[in-house]
N, C-alpha and C positions, 0 to 999 in steps of 0.2 A: 330083155335082150335090147340093146338100142339099136337104130337103124344102121347105125355105122358097123355095128357087130354082126348084124343080120347080112348087109352088104358084104363084109369080108368072107362070110361064111358061102355066101352064094358064088364068089369068084372060085372058090375050091369044089364046089360040089353042084354038078349040073341039074340035079333035081331042085335044089334050094333055090337056084338061079331061074329055073323057070316058074317055081312058086312066086319068087319076088316079082316077076315079070307079069304074072297074070293079076297080083295084086295091084300094081302100078297101072296096068291096062284098066282094070275094072274102077278104080279109082278116077282115071282119067275120064272115062266114059260117063261115070257118074256125075263128075263136075261139069262136063260140057252137057249134058242133059238138063241140068239145074241151070246152067247160064243160059242156055236157050229157052227154057220154060220162063224165065224172067224177063227175057227179051220179047218174045213173041207170043206168050199167052196173057190173056186179060187176068185181073184179080180174080174174077169168077170162075174161069178155066182152071187156074192154079189151084183155087180151093177146091173145086169138083174133082181134080185130079189126086189131092191130097185126101180127099174123103175115101176115093176108091183104093187108094195104095195104103193108107193108114188109119182104117175105120175105129180101130181102139183107141188110138192116139187123139183121133178128132173128137172122141165122147170124154177122154179124159184130162186132156191139156187144156189149161187156161187160153182164153182168147188172146191175151199179151203173147204167150209163147207161141201160138199157132200163126197170129199175124207177123210176128217177127220171123218165123221160119220162111213165110210166104211172101216176104218183103212188102208188107202192106202196113197200114194203119190199124189199129184196133177198131176205129170206128168204121172203117171201109168193111172190114172182116163182120162187124156186126150188121151193117147194112146188107152184104151178101146173105148172110144167115136169116135175116127176118124176110128177105126177098123169096127164101127159098120156102118158108114155113106158111 
């Protein structure tokens, strides 16, 4: 179902409208939390939070993928990991 179809359905069904509202609200909150993290946290703090929130992904994902997600260079991530070990 496309977003437009879902939105049209929400116009006629209050339960769907509430679901759409919750989805959009959740998405906005997550987006704002990420933006705040990138603005106000150091690279080390972002990596520490990533490890807490996604321990399995931290073990399996490549350095390039993790560093890209955290908006840092692979070299910076490697330095952070080396300082922890």
